[in-house]
C-alpha positions in Angstrom: 91.0 320.2 92.1 91.0 324.1 92.1 87.4 325.0 91.4 88.1 328.7 91.2 90.9 328.2 88.6 88.8 325.9 86.5 85.5 327.8 86.6 86.5 331.3 87.6 84.4 331.3 90.8 85.1 330.0 94.4 82.9 327.2 95.8 80.7 329.6 97.9 79.9 331.6 94.8 79.2 328.4 92.8 76.7 327.3 95.5 75.0 330.7 95.2 74.7 330.2 91.4 73.2 326.8 92.0 70.6 328.1 94.4 69.7 331.0 92.1 69.4 328.6 89.1 67.2 326.2 90.9 64.9 329.0 92.0 64.8 330.6 88.5 64.2 327.2 86.8 61.3 326.5 89.2 59.8 329.9 88.5 60.1 329.3 84.7 58.6 325.8 84.9 55.8 327.0 87.1 54.9 330.1 85.2 56.3 329.7 81.7 58.7 332.6 82.0 61.0 334.3 84.4 64.3 332.3 84.2 66.5 335.2 83.2 64.6 337.8 85.3 65.2 335.7 88.4 68.7 334.4 87.6 70.7 337.2 86.0 70.3 339.7 88.9 71.7 337.1 91.3 74.4 336.0 88.9 75.5 339.6 88.7 76.2 339.6 92.4 79.2 337.2 92.0 80.0 337.5 88.3 81.0 340.2 85.9 78.1 341.4 83.7 79.5 339.6 80.6 79.9 336.4 82.6 76.4 336.7 84.1 74.6 337.1 80.8 76.6 334.3 79.1 75.7 331.9 81.9 72.1 332.8 81.8 71.8 332.6 78.0 73.7 329.2 77.9 71.3 327.7 80.4 68.2 329.2 78.8 69.2 327.8 75.5 69.7 324.3 76.8 66.4 324.5 78.7 64.6 325.8 75.6 65.9 323.0 73.4 64.9 320.4 76.0 61.3 321.6 76.3 60.7 323.0 72.8 59.1 319.8 71.4 56.3 320.2 73.9 55.3 323.6 72.7 56.5 324.1 69.1 53.2 323.0 67.7 51.3 325.8 69.4 53.4 328.6 67.9 51.5 330.9 65.6 53.0 332.3 62.3 51.6 335.7 62.9 54.0 336.1 65.9 57.1 335.8 63.7 57.7 339.6 63.4 58.5 339.6 67.1 61.2 337.0 66.5 62.7 338.7 63.4 62.9 342.2 65.0 64.7 340.7 68.0 67.8 340.1 65.8 69.0 343.7 65.3 67.8 344.6 68.8 70.1 341.9 70.3 73.1 343.1 68.3 72.5 346.7 69.6 72.1 345.4 73.2 75.4 343.4 73.0 77.2 346.6 71.9 75.7 348.5 74.8 76.8 345.7 77.3 80.4 346.4 76.5 80.1 350.0 77.5 78.5 349.3 80.9 80.1 349.2 84.3 79.0 346.6 86.8 77.1 349.0 89.0 75.3 350.5 86.0 74.4 347.0 84.9 72.9 346.2 88.2 71.0 349.4 88.5 69.4 349.3 85.0 68.6 345.6 85.4 67.0 346.1 88.8 64.8 349.0 87.6 63.8 347.0 84.5 62.8 344.0 86.7 60.8 346.2 89.1 59.0 347.9 86.2 58.1 344.6 84.6 56.8 343.3 87.9 54.5 346.3 88.4 53.2 346.0 84.9 52.5 342.3 85.3 50.7 342.9 88.5 48.2 345.2 86.7 47.5 343.6 83.4 45.9 340.2 82.6 45.5 338.2 79.4 42.8 339.5 77.1 42.4 339.2 73.3 43.1 342.5 71.6 43.9 343.4 67.9 47.6 343.8 67.4 49.4 345.3 64.3 52.7 344.2 62.9 54.4 347.4 64.1 53.6 346.6 67.7 55.0 343.1 67.3 58.2 344.5 65.7 58.7 347.1 68.5 58.1 344.4 71.1 60.7 342.1 69.4 63.3 344.9 69.0 62.9 346.1 72.6 63.2 342.6 73.9 66.3 342.1 71.7 68.0 345.1 73.2 67.4 343.8 76.7 68.5 340.4 75.6 71.8 341.6 74.1 72.6 343.9 77.0 71.3 341.8 80.0 70.3 338.4 78.6 66.8 339.3 80.0 64.5 339.5 76.9 61.4 338.9 79.1 59.8 342.2 80.1 58.5 343.5 76.7 57.5 340.0 75.5 55.8 339.0 78.8 53.8 342.3 78.8 52.9 341.7 75.1 51.8 338.1 75.8 49.9 339.1 78.9 48.0 341.8 77.1 47.2 340.1 73.9 47.2 336.3 74.3 44.3 335.1 76.4 44.8 331.3 75.7 47.5 330.0 78.2 48.8 327.3 76.0 49.5 329.6 73.1 51.0 332.3 75.3 53.2 329.8 77.0 54.4 328.3 73.7 55.1 331.8 72.3 57.2 332.9 75.3 59.2 329.6 75.5 59.9 329.7 71.8 60.9 333.3 71.9 63.1 332.9 74.9 64.9 329.9 73.3 65.6 331.9 70.1 66.7 334.9 72.2 69.2 332.8 74.1 70.7 331.6 70.8 70.9 335.2 69.4 72.4 336.4 72.7 75.1 333.8 72.6 75.9 334.6 69.0 76.3 338.3 70.0 78.4 337.4 73.0 80.7 335.2 70.8 81.1 338.1 68.4 82.2 340.4 71.3 84.6 337.8 72.6 82.7 337.0 75.8 82.6 333.2 75.3 85.4 331.0 76.6 86.1 327.5 77.7 85.8 328.7 81.3 82.3 330.1 80.6 81.4 326.8 79.0 82.7 324.9 82.1 80.7 327.1 84.4 77.5 326.5 82.4 78.1 322.7 82.6 78.8 322.9 86.3 75.5 324.8 86.9 73.4 322.7 84.5 72.4 320.1 87.1 70.8 322.8 89.2 68.9 324.1 86.1 67.6 320.6 85.3 66.6 319.9 88.9 64.8 323.2 89.2 62.9 322.6 86.0 61.7 319.2 87.1 60.7 320.5 90.5 58.8 323.4 89.0 56.7 321.1 86.7 55.9 318.9 89.7 54.8 321.9 91.7 52.6 323.1 88.9 51.0 319.7 88.5 50.3 319.5 92.2 49.0 323.0 92.8 47.7 324.1 89.5 48.0 327.6 87.9 45.8 329.5 90.4 48.7 331.2 92.0 51.3 331.4 89.2 51.0 335.1 88.5 51.2 336.1 92.1 54.3 333.9 92.6 56.0 335.3 89.5 55.3 339.0 90.2 56.3 338.9 93.9 59.5 337.0 93.2 60.5 339.3 90.3 59.7 342.4 92.4 61.8 341.3 95.4 64.7 340.5 93.1 64.5 343.8 91.3 64.4 345.7 94.6 67.4 343.8 96.0 69.6 344.2 92.9 68.7 347.9 92.7 69.8 348.4 96.3 73.0 346.4 95.6 74.0 349.0 92.9 74.1 351.7 95.6 76.0 349.7 98.2 
């Protein structure tokens, strides 16, 4: 069987996608966020920007559907403006994606990842009053990043870290938002003609790695607790951001 003809990538690249997916899924299961932040920069090393974001969004959607029943009950209605504002943002981001070259994609994504890591290193959860406009801006900004890079995380993670002090509710909010973002992103990519049978085949081929990483991440969390989750997430995202930024100049 010709793997490259079937999936669009050679076997060594497929192995790299598996490794990146396992690591990203472990990070997401251990911290509650970070799948796209960790996966997309590595995907972009071996795939076109459009292929990288389609793969990430596909896997994120499946992962979100699998785990949503555990967290849906903890979602708060007052957070829905974030979800609604993400719709026009995602459409705008998808249009911007079509205009980007591969090196531009890597550079912007790397810088966004570094910035998110530095902000997360500084801020910690604390209850603060939040107006609807802040939620709408957060949702729109995350939508733009979602449509352009399939990485909606930075604005929403910063928002959750700054305003939601209860871990269960913050985790439920982020997982629910990322699942909806993946669905929105895939709809935008389908509208732009990025989806294909080959992209579906690639997602199915990488899915076992995503499932294995998710299970491993939960076991690690249960074994070691949440004491080090922020440090792990921030350091991982920072290293990925630096590496992908350097890659844009090489």
